[in-house]
N, C-alpha and C positions, 0 to 999 in steps of 0.2 A: 743896683751893684751886687746885692746879695743873690739875686736871680742868675746873673753873670756868673758868679763864683760858683753857683749850684751846677750850672750847666758845664763848667770846666771840670769840676770834681766828679761828676757822673761817669763820663768816660775813663777817667783815671781809675775809679772804683771798679768798673767793668773789667778793665785792663788787668788789674791786680788780681781779681777772682779768677781771670782765665790763667793768669801765670800760676796761681796756687792750685790749679785744678790737677788732680792725681794723673800720672802717666798711665797709659795703658800698656798691655804687654807689647803690642804691635809698635806702639811709639818708642819703647824703650829698645826693641829689636833694631828699628830703623835707625836709632842714634848710634848703637853700637857698631852696626855694619858700616855707617857712615864713618865713625871715628876710626875704623880699621882699615879702610880703603874705599869704600862706597862703590861708585861706579867704575872705578879703576879696575876693579875685578873683572868687569864686563869686557875689557879690551886687552887684558894682561896675558902674556905667556909667563907661567912660573915654573922654574925648574929647582929641584932640590935633591938632596941624597938623604935617605933615611935606612939605616942598617944596611949600609953598603949597597944599597939598590937606588938606582937613579929613577926619578919620577918627573913628569912633567904635566902641566895643565895649559891649554890653549882655548881661548873663548873669543867669539866673535858673532855679534848680532844674535845671541841666543844659543848658537851652536857650540859645542865643546868637544874636544879631543883630549882624553886623559891616556897617558902612556906609563908603562913601567918596564925598565930594562934591567934584566938579571944576567950577569956575567959569572960564569963559573967554569968548571973543568969540562963541561959539556959544550961550552961556547956560549952564544948569546940567545937569550929568550926575550921576546918583546911582546907585551900586552897592549892592545889598543882598544879603549873603549870611547864610542861616540854617541851621540843622541839616538842612533839607529841600531847599532850592533856592537858586539865584542869579537875581537879577533886575537889569536895567538900565533906567534911566529918563532920558529926554531931555527936559527942561523939563516934567517931570511926566508924560510919555507913556511907558508901557511898550514897550520895544523887543523885537522878535522875533529871537532870536540863534541861529545854529547851536551845537550842543553844543560843538563845538570851540572856538568864540569865547568862549562863556560860561565854559569851563574855563580859558581863558587869563586872562580877567578876574578870575574868583574866586581863582585861585590867586595872582594878584599882590596883590590884596586881603588874602588870608589871610596872605601871606608879610610883609607889612608889620607886621600885627597880632601875627603870631608873634614877630618881633624885638623890637618895642617891649614886649612884655609877658613876655619872658623873665625869670625861669626858668619861668613858668607855661607849662603846655604840655607839659613834659617828663615828666608822668605821664600822658599820653594813651595808651590801650591800644596803638596801633600802635608806640609808642617802645620800642626795645630799648637798655638802658644797660649799659655794662660799665666797671668801673675797671680801666683799663689801666697805671696808674703813678703816680708822684708825682714833682714837680720843684720847681725854684726859677726864678722869673723876677724880675729886679731884686732879688734877695735875699729874696723872699717866697716861702714854701711853698705849693704847689698840689696838689690832687688833679687827675689827668687822666682825664676820663670821655668815653667814645666812645659815639655815639649813632648808631644806624642804625634803619630804619624797616621794618616789615612790610608786605608788598604790600597787604593787606587793611587799608584805612583809612590807608594811608600817603601817599596821594595820588600824582599823576603823577610827582613827583620822589622816590618812595620809595627810589630807589638812591642818593640823595645821602648823604654820611657827614659827621658833625659831631664835633668836639672841643670840650669845654669845660674851662677851666682854672678850678677852684673854689677860692678861697682857703682854706686849712686853719684860719685863725683865726677868720674871720667868715662863712664860707660865702656868698660873693658870687662872682658870674660876672664875673671881670675880664678875661678874654680868651676868644675862641671862634674857630674856624676851620671852615670847610666845603668840600667838594669836591662840585662839581656837574657833571652831563653834558648839560644842555640846550646848544644852540647849540655852540659850540666847546669848552665845558667850561672848568673852571679850578678854583682854590683861592683862597678869600678868607679873610684874617685880620682879626679886629676887636679893637681894645683899647677897653674901656670908659673913658669919663671923664665928668665932671660927674654923678656919682651924687647923687640927691636922693630925698628921700621925699615924695609928694604924697597927703597924706590916707590915709596907711597903706600906700602901695603904692610900691615902688622903682623908679625909672627912671634910665636912663643914655643917653649919647649914645656914638658910636662913631667912631674913627679906622679907616677901612676900607683894608686893604692887599692888593696883588695879588702872588701867588706866581708866579714865571716863571723857568724853566719849571716846569711843575707836573706832568706825568704820571707821573714817577717818585718824586715827593716823598712820603715817610712822614708822614701827618697828625700823628703824635705828635711830630715834630721841627720842625713849622712854628714854635714858639716860639723854638727855638734860631736860626732863620733871622732871625727878628724881632730878637733880641737882638744878632745879629751885623750889623744893619743892612742886610741883604739883600733886605728887601721895599720895594716901591714904594707909596707912599701914593697912593691913588686918590681918596678923598673923605673928608668928615666927615659923619656921618649924624646929624642933629640932630632932637630931638622937641621941638616947641614948643607953647607955650600949653596944657599939660596940665592937665586937671581930672579929679577922681575924685569921685563922689557915690555914695551908697547908697540910693537912693529905692526899689530893688526889695527890700532887705533885709526879710526877715520876712513878705513878701507871698505 
């Protein structure tokens, strides 16, 4: 009888040890993406308005099409970014752009979609993820994930460094920070607010803060500066009129 009890307890002991095994950065990101929409992203058409400009994202079987439509006194300007190229149209006429100019437009378009669709994108091939610690913000426990980018596939800003504070209880990105080197460089810290699910995908808005001076700041401590009230609020980043549909699913 004692042997039988021992054999029963052994798998239970092994199971408990597996459950208590620390999560890796990859597992944390996987859970966070799944919680925010998961595979739904891969078949979704997402439309929204940001600062009075209309954006859309269409994905199907790994292919994507990102668009931005600007309407002003000159008429309509539309940018289209796909896996293969970038195009700009003015009132329906395709413009001839220098590579450097096209790169600026495509990067700005991709950047808006990147932030709006976070955490989707954190499993891209060029993304390097590292669990660098755990902390508490406003009494809530977080994983601290550092993200860097490989030069190949990482874009012109591949030297930028990101930090994500992911809630340990529900795997949501509640805070993020990034260090950039374009222009004069700097660090921005964002606090997510107004979380909502739109047809299966999670969206948030952000309060956007400036870190100054920033050159010697350790990215992992930006949350401490925030809690100490040492960051300057620059803006609120609101994503409006969000719609999600799945017309591409299964096609």
